[in-house]
DRENDO-1510 file (C-alpha; in Angstrom, 1 decimal, always signed):
<recs>
REC; n; res; u; v; w
REC; 1; MET; +21.0; +21.2; +46.2 .
REC; 2; GLN; +23.3; +21.4; +43.2 .
REC; 3; SER; +24.3; +18.2; +41.4 .
REC; 4; PRO; +28.0; +17.6; +40.6 .
REC; 5; ASN; +28.7; +17.7; +36.9 .
REC; 6; PHE; +32.5; +18.0; +36.8 .
REC; 7; VAL; +35.4; +15.7; +37.9 .
REC; 8; ILE; +39.0; +16.7; +37.9 .
REC; 9; LEU; +41.7; +14.0; +37.8 .
REC; 10; PHE; +45.2; +15.0; +38.9 .
REC; 11; VAL; +47.7; +13.7; +36.3 .
REC; 12; GLU; +51.4; +13.6; +35.7 .
REC; 13; GLN; +51.2; +14.9; +32.1 .
REC; 14; PRO; +47.9; +16.5; +31.0 .
REC; 15; GLN; +48.7; +16.4; +27.3 .
REC; 16; ALA; +49.5; +12.7; +27.4 .
REC; 17; SER; +46.4; +12.0; +29.5 .
REC; 18; GLY; +44.4; +14.2; +27.2 .
REC; 19; ALA; +45.5; +12.1; +24.2 .
REC; 20; PHE; +44.5; +9.0; +26.1 .
REC; 21; TYR; +41.0; +10.3; +26.8 .
REC; 22; GLN; +40.6; +11.8; +23.3 .
REC; 23; ALA; +41.1; +8.4; +21.8 .
REC; 24; LEU; +38.9; +6.7; +24.5 .
REC; 25; PHE; +36.0; +9.2; +24.1 .
REC; 26; ASN; +36.6; +9.8; +20.3 .
REC; 27; ARG; +36.3; +13.5; +21.2 .
REC; 28; THR; +38.5; +16.5; +21.0 .
REC; 29; PRO; +39.0; +18.4; +24.3 .
REC; 30; VAL; +37.3; +21.8; +24.5 .
REC; 31; GLU; +40.3; +23.3; +26.3 .
REC; 32; SER; +43.9; +22.2; +26.2 .
REC; 33; SER; +47.0; +23.7; +27.8 .
REC; 34; PRO; +50.3; +22.3; +29.2 .
REC; 35; THR; +48.7; +22.1; +32.7 .
REC; 36; PHE; +45.0; +21.4; +32.0 .
REC; 37; VAL; +42.8; +19.6; +29.5 .
REC; 38; LEU; +39.0; +19.6; +29.6 .
REC; 39; PHE; +36.5; +17.4; +27.9 .
REC; 40; VAL; +32.7; +18.0; +27.8 .
REC; 41; LEU; +30.7; +14.9; +27.0 .
REC; 42; ASP; +27.3; +14.7; +25.3 .
REC; 43; ASN; +25.4; +14.4; +28.6 .
REC; 44; GLY; +27.1; +17.6; +29.8 .
REC; 45; PHE; +29.5; +15.8; +32.2 .
REC; 46; LYS; +32.9; +17.5; +32.3 .
REC; 47; LEU; +36.3; +15.7; +32.8 .
REC; 48; GLY; +39.3; +17.9; +33.7 .
REC; 49; LEU; +42.9; +16.7; +33.7 .
REC; 50; TRP; +45.0; +19.0; +35.8 .
REC; 51; SER; +48.7; +18.7; +36.3 .
REC; 52; ARG; +49.4; +17.4; +39.8 .
REC; 53; HIS; +52.5; +19.5; +39.8 .
REC; 54; THR; +50.6; +22.9; +39.4 .
REC; 55; ALA; +47.3; +22.3; +41.1 .
REC; 56; LEU; +46.7; +24.4; +44.2 .
REC; 57; PRO; +46.4; +23.3; +46.9 .
REC; 58; ALA; +48.7; +20.4; +45.9 .
REC; 59; PRO; +46.8; +17.0; +45.7 .
REC; 60; ALA; +47.8; +14.5; +48.5 .
REC; 61; ALA; +46.9; +11.3; +46.6 .
REC; 62; ALA; +47.6; +9.7; +43.3 .
REC; 63; GLY; +45.2; +7.8; +41.0 .
REC; 64; GLY; +43.5; +4.6; +42.0 .
REC; 65; GLY; +41.4; +5.8; +45.0 .
REC; 66; SER; +38.2; +6.3; +43.0 .
REC; 67; GLU; +36.6; +5.3; +39.8 .
REC; 68; ILE; +35.0; +7.0; +36.7 .
REC; 69; VAL; +32.0; +4.8; +35.9 .
REC; 70; PHE; +30.5; +4.1; +32.5 .
REC; 71; GLN; +27.0; +2.4; +32.5 .
REC; 72; LEU; +26.1; +0.4; +29.4 .
REC; 73; ASP; +22.8; -1.0; +28.2 .
REC; 74; ALA; +23.6; -4.7; +28.0 .
REC; 75; PRO; +26.1; -7.3; +29.4 .
REC; 76; GLU; +27.3; -8.0; +25.8 .
REC; 77; ALA; +28.2; -4.3; +25.6 .
REC; 78; VAL; +30.5; -4.7; +28.6 .
REC; 79; ASP; +32.3; -7.6; +26.9 .
REC; 80; ALA; +32.6; -5.7; +23.7 .
REC; 81; THR; +34.0; -2.6; +25.4 .
REC; 82; HIS; +36.5; -4.7; +27.3 .
REC; 83; ALA; +37.6; -6.3; +24.0 .
REC; 84; ASP; +37.9; -2.8; +22.4 .
REC; 85; TRP; +39.8; -1.3; +25.4 .
REC; 86; ALA; +42.1; -4.3; +25.8 .
REC; 87; GLY; +42.8; -4.2; +22.1 .
REC; 88; ARG; +43.8; -0.5; +22.4 .
REC; 89; GLY; +46.4; -1.5; +25.1 .
REC; 90; LEU; +44.6; -0.3; +28.2 .
REC; 91; SER; +45.7; -2.0; +31.4 .
REC; 92; ILE; +42.9; -4.2; +32.6 .
REC; 93; LEU; +42.6; -4.5; +36.4 .
REC; 94; GLN; +39.5; -6.7; +36.4 .
REC; 95; THR; +38.3; -8.7; +33.4 .
REC; 96; PRO; +34.6; -8.9; +32.7 .
REC; 97; THR; +32.9; -10.6; +35.6 .
REC; 98; ASP; +29.4; -10.9; +37.1 .
REC; 99; LEU; +29.0; -9.3; +40.5 .
REC; 100; ASP; +25.8; -8.8; +42.6 .
REC; 101; PHE; +24.9; -5.6; +40.7 .
REC; 102; GLY; +25.6; -6.9; +37.2 .
REC; 103; ARG; +28.4; -7.4; +34.7 .
REC; 104; THR; +31.5; -5.3; +35.0 .
REC; 105; PHE; +35.2; -4.8; +34.3 .
REC; 106; VAL; +37.9; -2.3; +35.4 .
REC; 107; ALA; +40.6; -0.7; +33.3 .
REC; 108; LEU; +43.3; +1.9; +34.3 .
REC; 109; ASP; +44.2; +5.1; +32.6 .
REC; 110; PRO; +47.9; +6.2; +32.3 .
REC; 111; ASP; +47.8; +7.7; +35.8 .
REC; 112; LYS; +46.2; +4.5; +37.4 .
REC; 113; HIS; +42.8; +6.1; +37.7 .
REC; 114; ARG; +40.2; +3.3; +37.6 .
REC; 115; LEU; +37.7; +3.2; +34.8 .
REC; 116; ARG; +34.7; +0.9; +35.6 .
REC; 117; VAL; +32.4; -0.2; +32.9 .
REC; 118; TYR; +29.2; -2.0; +34.0 .
REC; 119; TRP; +25.7; -3.1; +33.1 .
REC; 120; LEU; +23.2; -3.0; +35.9 .
REC; 121; SER; +21.2; -6.2; +36.0 .
REC; 122; ASP; +18.3; -4.8; +38.0 .
REC; 123; ALA; +17.7; -1.0; +37.8 .
REC; 124; GLU; +15.9; -1.2; +41.1 .
REC; 125; ASN; +19.0; -2.4; +43.0 .
REC; 126; ALA; +21.9; -0.3; +44.2 .
REC; 127; GLN; +24.6; +0.7; +41.8 .
REC; 128; PRO; +28.3; +0.0; +42.2 .
</recs>
C-alpha cells in the first residue's frame, strides 16, 4: 500500500497562508500562484495550500477539524518552540502541557488549522 506524503489545507488566501508557512518553516514554497502554494520539506513531506474558493469539489469544512503534527526530540524543545511561535504572534490554543503521551502544545494558523508540537515520552506507546 502507498503511504501518504502530501496534505492539502483549504485556505481563504493562499498567498497570505503561504507567507505564514514560509516564515514558520523558514523555507520558500516550490510553487506559488494566487490559488495554490506548495511547500516540500526536507523529509519529502508536501504541504499544499489551496484556495477554498477555487477547489473542486468545493470543501465542506473549514480549519480546525484536524492537526498538522510536529514531533520534537526533547520536552525542552517543545517549550522553546512554543516560546518562539508565541513570540511570532501565533495564536496558541493549548500552552505546553504534559499529557499521557508526552509534552505538547497546539497553535493555530491564520485559517484556524491546528498545529500540534509534541515530544513522545515513550516511543513504544501510541502517538497523539
